[in-house]
Each structure stands twice: as C-alpha cells, then as structure tokens.
C-alpha positions in Angstrom: 27.3 -17.2 0.1 27.0 -20.8 1.0 23.8 -21.7 3.0 25.8 -22.4 6.2 27.6 -19.0 6.0 24.3 -17.3 5.4 22.7 -19.1 8.3 25.5 -18.0 10.7 25.2 -14.4 9.6 21.4 -14.5 10.1 21.9 -16.0 13.5 24.3 -13.3 14.5 21.9 -10.6 13.2 19.0 -12.2 15.2 21.2 -12.3 18.3 21.9 -8.6 18.1 25.4 -8.8 16.5 24.8 -6.7 13.5 28.5 -5.8 13.2 29.4 -9.5 13.2 26.7 -10.3 10.6 27.9 -7.4 8.4 31.5 -8.5 8.6 30.6 -12.1 7.7 28.6 -10.9 4.6 31.3 -8.4 3.6 33.9 -11.2 3.8 31.9 -13.3 1.3 31.4 -10.3 -1.0 35.2 -9.9 -1.3 35.4 -13.2 -3.2 31.9 -13.3 -4.5 30.8 -9.7 -5.4 27.7 -10.9 -7.2 26.3 -13.0 -4.4 22.8 -11.7 -4.0 22.2 -13.3 -0.6 25.4 -11.7 0.8 24.2 -8.3 -0.4 20.8 -8.9 1.1 22.3 -10.0 4.4 24.7 -7.0 4.5 21.8 -4.7 3.7 19.8 -6.1 6.7 22.8 -5.7 9.0 23.5 -2.1 7.9 19.8 -1.2 8.4 20.0 -2.5 12.0 23.1 -0.3 12.4 21.1 2.7 11.1 23.3 3.0 8.0 20.2 3.4 5.8 21.8 4.7 2.6 24.4 1.9 2.6 21.7 -0.7 3.4 19.6 0.5 0.5 22.6 0.2 -1.8 23.1 -3.4 -1.0 19.4 -4.3 -1.2 19.4 -2.7 -4.7 22.4 -4.8 -5.7 20.6 -7.9 -4.4 17.4 -7.1 -6.4 19.4 -6.4 -9.5 21.1 -9.8 -9.1 17.9 -11.7 -8.0 14.8 -9.7 -9.1 12.5 -12.2 -7.4 14.2 -12.1 -4.0 11.4 -11.1 -1.7 13.6 -10.4 1.3 15.7 -8.0 -0.8 12.6 -6.2 -2.2 11.1 -5.9 1.3 14.5 -4.6 2.7 14.8 -2.1 -0.1 11.2 -1.0 0.5 11.9 -0.5 4.2 15.0 1.6 3.5 12.9 3.7 1.1 10.4 4.3 3.9 13.2 5.3 6.2 14.5 7.8 3.6 11.1 9.2 2.9 11.0 7.8 -0.7 7.4 6.7 -0.4 6.6 6.0 -4.0 9.7 3.8 -4.4 8.8 2.1 -1.1 5.4 1.1 -2.4 6.8 -0.1 -5.7 9.2 -2.4 -3.8 6.4 -3.8 -1.6 3.9 -4.3 -4.4 6.5 -6.1 -6.5 7.4 -8.3 -3.5 3.6 -9.0 -3.1 3.4 -10.1 -6.7 6.0 -12.8 -6.0 4.7 -13.8 -2.5 1.2 -12.5 -1.9 0.9 -14.3 1.5 4.3 -13.3 2.8 4.2 -11.9 6.4 7.2 -9.7 5.7 5.5 -8.2 2.7 2.2 -7.6 4.5 4.1 -5.9 7.3 6.0 -3.7 4.9 2.8 -2.7 3.2 1.2 -2.1 6.5 4.0 0.3 7.5 3.7 2.1 4.2 -0.1 2.5 4.7 0.5 3.8 8.2 3.2 6.3 7.1 1.0 7.6 4.3 -2.0 8.0 6.6 -4.2 5.1 5.4 -4.6 3.6 8.9 -7.5 1.4 8.0 -5.5 -0.4 5.3 -2.6 -0.6 7.7 -4.7 -2.3 10.4 -6.1 -4.7 7.8 -2.6 -5.6 6.6 -1.2 -6.3 10.1 -4.3 -8.3 11.1 -3.8 -10.4 8.0 -0.1 -10.9 8.9 -1.1 -12.1 12.4 -3.6 -14.5 10.9 -0.7 -16.0 8.9 2.1 -15.8 11.5 0.2 -16.5 14.7 1.0 -14.4 17.9 4.0 -12.1 17.2 5.1 -9.3 19.4 6.5 -7.1 16.6 3.4 -7.4 14.5 1.1 -6.6 17.5 3.3 -3.6 18.1 2.9 -2.4 14.5 -0.9 -3.1 14.8 -0.9 -0.9 17.9 0.7 2.0 16.0 -1.8 1.7 13.2 -4.8 1.5 15.6 -3.5 4.5 17.5 -3.2 6.4 14.2 -6.8 5.5 13.5 -7.7 7.0 16.9 -8.8 3.7 18.2 -7.1 4.1 21.6 -8.6 1.0 23.2 -7.6 -1.1 20.2 -4.1 0.2 20.4 -3.8 -0.5 24.1 -5.0 -4.0 23.5 -2.5 -4.6 20.7 0.4 -3.3 22.9 -0.7 -5.4 25.8 -0.7 -8.5 23.5 2.9 -7.6 22.4 4.0 -7.3 26.0 2.3 -10.6 27.0 4.5 -12.3 24.4 7.6 -10.2 24.9 7.6 -8.3 28.2 10.8 -6.4 27.4 9.6 -5.2 24.0 10.9 -1.6 23.9 8.5 -0.3 21.3 5.4 -1.7 23.1 6.6 -0.4 26.5 7.3 3.1 25.2 4.2 3.5 23.0 1.8 2.0 25.6 3.4 4.4 28.1 2.8 7.3 25.7 -0.9 6.4 25.3 -1.2 6.3 29.1 0.6 9.6 29.4 -1.2 11.6 26.7 -4.5 9.9 26.0 -5.8 7.8 28.8 -4.1 10.1 31.4 -2.8 7.2 33.6 0.4 8.9 34.6 1.3 6.3 37.2 1.0 3.4 34.7 3.0 5.5 32.1 5.8 6.0 34.6 5.8 2.2 35.4 6.1 1.3 31.7 8.9 3.8 31.1 10.7 2.6 34.2 10.5 -0.9 32.8 11.7 0.3 29.4 14.7 2.1 30.9 15.5 -0.9 33.2 15.6 -3.4 30.3 17.0 -0.9 27.7 19.1 1.7 29.7 20.6 3.1 26.5 17.3 3.6 24.8 16.7 7.4 24.3 12.9 6.9 24.0 12.7 5.1 27.3 14.8 7.6 29.2 13.3 10.8 27.6 9.7 9.6 28.2 10.4 8.7 31.8 11.4 12.3 32.3 8.1 13.4 30.6 6.1 11.2 32.9 7.8 13.0 35.9 6.9 16.3 34.3 3.3 15.4 33.7 2.9 14.6 37.4 4.4 18.0 38.3 7.8 16.7 39.4 9.8 19.2 37.3 12.8 19.5 39.5 13.1 15.7 39.6 12.7 15.6 35.8 15.4 18.2 35.2 17.8 16.2 37.5 17.0 13.1 35.5 17.9 15.0 32.2 21.0 16.5 33.8 22.3 13.1 34.7 21.6 11.7 31.2 23.2 14.8 29.5 26.3 14.4 31.6 26.8 11.0 30.1 25.5 11.7 26.6 25.6 15.4 25.8 24.9 14.8 22.1 21.5 13.3 22.6 19.1 16.0 21.4 15.9 14.7 23.0 17.3 14.9 26.5 18.4 18.5 26.0 15.1 19.4 24.3 13.0 18.0 27.1 15.1 19.8 29.7 14.7 23.0 27.8 10.9 22.7 27.9 11.0 21.8 31.6 13.0 25.0 32.3 10.5 27.1 30.2 7.6 25.7 32.2 9.3 26.9 35.3 10.0 30.3 33.9 13.8 29.6 33.8 14.2 31.3 30.4 18.0 31.7 30.7 18.5 28.0 30.8 15.5 27.1 28.6 16.1 29.2 25.5 19.5 27.9 24.3 18.4 24.3 23.9 15.0 25.5 22.6 17.0 26.0 19.4 17.1 22.2 19.0 13.5 22.3 17.7 15.2 22.7 14.3 17.1 19.4 14.4 14.8 17.1 16.3 13.7 13.9 14.5 17.0 13.4 12.7 16.5 16.1 10.1 17.7 19.7 10.1 14.7 21.8 9.1 16.3 25.2 9.6 15.6 27.5 6.6 18.6 28.9 4.9 18.2 32.3 3.2 22.0 32.5 2.5 22.7 34.7 5.5 24.5 34.1 8.8 22.4 33.4 11.8 21.9 36.4 14.1 23.7 35.9 17.5 21.8 38.6 19.3 24.4 41.4 19.0 26.6 41.4 16.0 26.9 43.5 14.0 25.8 46.7 15.6 22.5 48.0 14.2 22.1 45.0 11.9 19.8 44.7 9.0 17.8 41.5 9.9 15.6 39.1 8.2 13.1 37.5 10.6 11.5 34.4 9.1 8.4 32.4 10.0 8.3 29.0 11.7 5.9 26.8 13.6 2.2 27.7 13.7 0.2 30.9 13.3 -0.3 31.1 17.1 3.4 30.8 17.6 4.1 33.6 15.0 1.7 35.8 16.8 3.2 35.2 20.2 6.8 35.6 19.2 5.9 38.7 17.3 5.7 40.4 20.7 9.5 40.7 20.4 9.4 42.6 17.1 9.0 46.2 18.5 12.0 45.8 20.8 14.0 44.1 18.0 13.2 46.9 15.5 14.2 49.6 18.1 17.7 48.1 18.3 18.3 47.0 14.7 19.2 49.0 11.6 16.2 47.6 9.8 14.0 44.5 9.9 12.4 42.5 7.1 9.7 40.1 8.3 8.5 37.0 6.5 5.2 35.8 7.9 2.2 33.7 7.1 0.1 35.4 4.4 -2.9 35.5 6.7 -1.0 37.7 9.2 0.6 40.1 6.7 -2.0 42.9 6.9 -2.2 42.7 10.7 1.6 42.7 11.1 2.2 45.5 8.6 -0.3 47.7 10.4 1.0 46.9 13.8 4.7 47.2 13.1 5.0 50.2 10.7 8.8 50.3 11.0 9.1 46.8 9.7 9.0 45.7 6.1 6.4 42.8 6.1 6.1 40.1 3.5 3.3 37.5 3.7 4.4 34.6 1.6 3.9 30.9 1.5 6.6 29.3 3.6 9.5 28.0 1.4 7.7 29.2 -1.7 9.1 31.7 -4.2 11.8 33.9 -2.6 12.0 36.5 -5.4 10.6 39.1 -3.0 13.9 38.9 -1.1 15.8 40.4 -4.0 14.4 43.9 -3.3 16.0 43.9 0.2 19.8 44.6 -0.1 22.5 44.6 2.5 20.8 42.2 4.9 23.4 41.2 7.6 21.8 38.2 9.2 18.7 36.0 9.5 16.8 34.7 12.6 13.8 32.5 13.1 11.0 34.4 14.9 10.9 31.7 17.6 14.6 32.4 18.3 14.0 36.1 19.2 13.1 35.4 22.9 16.5 33.8 23.4 18.0 37.3 23.0 15.1 39.5 24.1 13.3 37.5 26.9 16.0 36.2 29.1 14.1 36.6 32.3 10.5 37.4 33.4 11.6 41.1 33.9 12.2 41.3 30.1 8.6 40.8 29.2 6.8 44.2 28.6 3.6 44.8 30.5 1.9 46.2 27.4 -1.9 46.0 26.9 -1.4 44.6 23.4 0.8 45.0 20.3 -1.4 44.1 17.4 -3.7 46.7 15.8 -6.9 45.5 14.1 -8.3 47.3 11.1 -10.3 50.3 12.6 -12.9 50.3 9.9 -13.6 46.6 10.3 -13.8 47.0 14.1 -16.3 49.8 13.7 -18.4 47.7 11.4 -18.5 44.8 13.9 -19.4 47.2 16.7 -22.3 48.4 14.7 -23.3 44.9 13.8 -23.2 43.8 17.5 -25.1 46.9 18.7 -28.7 46.4 19.9 -28.0 44.0 22.7 -29.0 46.6 25.3 -27.1 46.1 28.5 -26.0 42.6 27.6 -22.2 41.9 27.5 -21.0 40.3 24.3 -18.5 37.4 24.8 -16.6 35.5 22.2 -16.5 31.7 22.7 -14.1 29.1 21.4 -14.1 25.5 22.8 -11.8 23.4 20.7 -8.1 23.6 20.1 -5.1 21.6 18.8 -4.9 18.3 16.9 -4.6 14.7 18.1 -0.8 15.2 18.1 -1.1 18.3 20.3 -3.5 16.8 22.7 -6.8 18.2 21.4 -8.7 15.7 23.5 -7.2 17.0 26.7 -7.5 20.7 26.0 -10.9 20.9 24.2 -14.5 20.9 25.5 -17.9 20.6 23.9 -20.1 23.7 23.4 -22.6 21.9 25.7 -20.1 22.1 28.5 -20.6 25.9 28.5 -24.3 25.8 29.0 -23.9 26.8 32.7 -22.6 30.1 31.4 -25.9 30.9 29.7 -28.1 33.6 31.3 -29.5 37.0 31.0 -27.5 40.1 30.0 -25.0 38.0 28.1 -24.7 37.2 24.4 -22.1 34.9 23.0 -20.4 35.1 19.6 -18.9 31.9 18.2 -15.2 32.1 17.5 -14.8 28.4 16.8 -13.7 27.5 13.3 -15.0 24.4 11.6 -18.4 22.8 11.3 -20.2 23.6 14.6 -23.7 24.3 13.4 -25.2 21.3 15.1 -23.6 22.3 18.4 -24.8 25.9 18.1 -28.4 24.8 17.3 -28.4 22.5 20.4 -27.0 25.3 22.6 -29.7 27.8 21.3 -32.4 25.2 22.0 -31.0 24.9 25.6 -31.3 28.7 26.1 -27.9 30.0 25.2 -27.9 33.1 23.0 -25.1 32.6 20.5 -24.3 34.5 17.3 -22.4 32.9 14.5 -20.7 34.3 11.4 -18.5 31.5 10.1 -17.3 33.5 7.1 -15.5 35.9 9.6 -13.5 33.1 11.1 -11.8 32.1 7.8 -10.0 35.5 7.7 -7.6 36.4 10.5 -8.0 40.1 9.8 -11.8 39.8 10.2 -11.4 37.6 13.2 -9.1 40.1 14.9 -11.6 42.9 14.2 -14.5 40.9 15.6 -12.5 40.0 18.8 -11.6 43.7 19.2 -15.3 44.6 19.1 -16.3 42.2 21.8 -16.4 42.8 25.5 -14.5 39.7 26.4 -13.4 36.3 25.1 -13.6 32.9 26.7 -11.5 30.2 25.0 -9.5 27.1 25.4 -5.8 27.1 24.3 -5.9 27.9 20.5 -5.2 30.7 18.0 -8.1 32.7 19.4 -6.2 33.1 22.7 -3.1 34.3 20.9 -5.1 36.8 18.9 -7.0 38.1 21.9 -3.8 38.4 24.0 -1.9 40.1 21.3 -4.8 42.6 20.8 -4.9 43.3 24.5 -8.5 42.0 24.7 -9.5 40.5 28.1 -9.6 36.7 27.6 -10.5 34.1 30.1 -8.4 31.1 29.1 -9.4 27.5 30.1 -6.3 25.3 30.5 -5.8 21.6 30.9 -4.1 20.5 34.1 -0.8 20.2 32.2 -0.9 23.0 29.6 1.6 24.0 27.0 4.9 25.4 28.4 4.1 29.0 27.5 1.4 29.1 30.2 3.7 28.0 33.0 2.6 25.8 35.9 0.6 28.0 38.2 -1.0 31.4 38.6 -3.8 33.2 36.8 -1.5 35.2 34.5 1.2 34.7 32.0 4.0 36.9 30.8 3.3 36.8 27.1 -0.2 38.2 27.3 -1.1 40.4 30.3 -4.7 40.6 29.3 -5.3 36.9 29.8 -6.8 35.4 33.0 -6.0 31.7 33.3 -8.4 29.2 34.7 -6.5 25.9 35.4 -7.9 22.4 35.7 -7.2 21.0 39.2 -7.4 17.4 37.7 -6.9 16.1 34.2 -10.2 15.9 32.1 -12.2 17.5 34.9 -13.5 20.8 33.5 -16.4 21.2 35.9 -14.4 23.3 38.5 -13.1 25.4 35.7 -16.6 26.1 34.3 -17.9 26.8 37.8 -15.1 29.4 38.4 -15.7 31.1 35.1 -19.5 31.2 35.8 -18.8 32.9 39.1 -16.5 35.5 37.5 -19.0 36.0 34.6 -22.0 36.6 36.9 -20.0 39.4 38.6 -18.8 40.8 35.3 -22.3 40.8 33.7 -23.8 42.4 36.7 -21.3 45.2 36.8 
C-alpha cells in the first residue's frame, strides 16, 4: 500500500469507519497480496469490527512479511488476548518491546496482558510509564483505572477514570467503569446513575451503558422501573443477552419466578462464551420423556449447589432415576441425604469414566436449571425444616465436645463472605463488630474459614467467649456436623448460611441493603430456607442497626 492510501485508511479507522478502512485495505491486497502494511491495516479494521479471528490472521500475515513491524506484533498480541491465547500474546508483546522498548502501544499491550493475568502491580507500572511517554491520554488513563481497580485501589481507580473523563467526557469505558465503582464499591448510587445516563446519552447503542443504567435503578430499589427499561430495550434488541439476564434477576428479586427462570438460563452464555457442559445427552425440558433417567450436573459455587439441591427430592420422586454429579466436598452429605439418588463427587470437567457405569440415561440438566421446572411460584417451595442430613456420629461427637457450657447457648458465628467480584466489602463485617453480642450465658463458635486468629484473640481479650477449631472448617462434612450440634448460627451471606438453612438449623442471617437475588427485597424470611431469619440493613454499609436488632433477639433467646 502506498503511504497516501495507508493514511486514508487509518483516517477512516480513526473516524469510526472500520468498514471503509477494511474495504480500502482489502482493495490494495487484491493487487498487492504481500503488502504487510495493508494486512496490518485490515487486521486493525477487523478487530474494531470484532472479527477477531480474521484480524489475527491478517496480523500474522503482516508479521510474516515484516517481522519487525511493531504495529502488527502489537495487533497480533491484542488478538491473542481477545482469544484467550495468553502465552502467544505475551510473546508478541515481548518481541515488539525488543524492537521498540519505549513504544506506548507496546507498553499498553503489556499492561493489558499483566492485568488479564492478574499482575495488577506490573500493569499499573506499564500504564504509568506509557503516560509518562505519551502525556495525558484518555484511553491510557482508562486502562490505568482498570488496573488500579484490579489492585483494589479504589481511590486510585476513581482518580484515573476522572482524568480520562476530563480529557474525553464522552469516553464510554470511563463512564461505565466509574459508574460501576460508584455502584458497587463506593455506594454512590445517584452518581452511578448519572454516569450511566451520560453513557447511554452519548452511546445509545452501547449495551454496557444501557444494562448498567438498569442496574443503577435496581440498586436504588426501583425494580419496576428497571424492568420497564429492560422491556423497552428487549423490544428493540431481543438478542442482547445482558438485557434479558438483568431482567431475569430483577424478576427473581421480586419473586416473579415464572418470568425470571427462563432467562436465568442465559447464565451459560454470558460473556460471549457458551460454558454449558455437554455429557452427550439432550437437555431435559421438564417433562419428556415420562419417568426419565436424568443426569443432574454441578455448576456455580458450593452454596449454589446446596441451595438448588433442595429440588432433588421432588425431582427424584417424578423421575425414573437420577444420577447426581457434585463437588467432591458435598458427595458424602448428598449421598446420605438423598438415598434414592446415585451421587458422584468428582472434580468438575475432570475424568468422566464414572459415567460409563450409568446406562440408558435419557437427558441431562444443570442443577441450577431445576427451579425452572420445579419452583415456578412461591407456592412450589416446600416448607420443610431441612433436607440435608449430617453424619450422626460426628454430630454426637461435637455435642459431647461442646458440653460443659452449663446453661449457656452455643452460637456459630461467621462474619465474612464473598469475593471482591461478589461484593465482599458490602456483605462482610469484622469480628469486632459483633462485640455488642458478647455477654453471659452465650458461647460462640467460629465458623469463619481462613486466618482469623488475630481477630479471635482480640475478641477474647474484649470479653467474648469464642471457641475455634479451624480444622473442622476445611471439611464440609465436619462443618455440617458442627453446625447441627449448635443451638443457633449467626452469619453474613456465605456458604455457612446455605449449610445451616439446608440442615434446618435456625440461622440469623445479616444482609446488605441490596442482597443477592435469592433473599428477595423485603421480609424476615426466604423461601429457600425456612429456618433462616433475615436481618436487613436499612442503609448500605450501616451495620449498627442490624447488630442492635440481633442483640435484642439474642438477649431474649439466651434468657429463655
């Protein structure tokens, strides 16, 4: 490609005309198939058009023709990142750095590679170096914000996004990601809504802007308005998964299971990849064939497996037979609790040789899809006291170990839950926050996994009697038996709540102002676990009213 032709193609690409740039480059390649610059330009245009595999092909051609072409190496590296080919991506960026160690594009490519692979410190360093070389740049500030947020430097991320918006007020990524920080970390819902409103005004076709605007409405409790927003979007773009997924969760929050469950199936295809697991069987449709032989397979986390397992007794009653694949940590508990079901605890997507012993299976179904067919309304939830059976010998051993407390009640306590991605900061407390619950006639048992020795020591020094057997918390069978031996459990939203609820153990559950969908929006009870009593935050991050309410209930319980 002659320099003027290349320049015109680049100008079209910079102006948002990727199709025009691609056509210009393709026209040159018809007469000059070995033109490296044309292949590089076509690769850049195809990447903008989200035709990643085709873009990667043209970048490879360009590198083969011009091995020292930094733009082609960076482009190929970016495509490898998009395709999840992380080793190849780093090779491309490192080779480009060998040719141009002070290239801003190379530094940004490496920064993105570091961020994707979890080395946020190195990513921050790379983007700061790029800014030193380039001067103020909205895109690089945006990338820096992503890296800083990954490093859990919320204030730094906010500052970087603000810098990006000061340079480019319509920057979609900065508007959306700063909005997400406000929504989920700094809990400034009004600012989040303003940012998403700006994003959807400037970029009305941007899914991230529209979907997150709906989430901002939900976080403020405006669920009906959010659903109307999603309905309008879906009427125009029925194939956009994120709109339907958000609407599904909004319906589930409201207890509208009939409208929520069908699109809850989209969890398998969010993010652009189909993660459904194929065992070579047709998917169960809730009815056919009559008396089917079913394979129920694991998905999501351990807590989700426990919760959705509440559907298994009803499923087994109507099926010709059920084979259950589950997390190995749950196998013994499930086998004891569901004696009519053949249970296999295996590493997910590991060796499937065990499946050969089960012949004539008719269909497969993910455990999280069972409610679609068995929990269509609130009336479909059984009012059972619990459905999991702990090991009786282990329970007896724990009862004996806990004996000797006189008239004191024995209460399990767990205060942290989730990860950064699942809002651990909003749903977790410190053990010190529970000190108002200390008092006579009450002993606490730590049910919190992880290193919490320092917290426990400080709580003991402050007058809280708390027992701790960390080895029991690394084995779900042992944890279940310990919970069964207690008088009561107090916990934030985590696996302990699922175990206690499934065992039918009374559990006082402390919830953030906007909890997970399974807890609904109001009330002190939930359909999945009748033994739970829910204590809800009146305001985000304000746990003091919750602790005060629990303290009042506990005083009455201990006295009785």
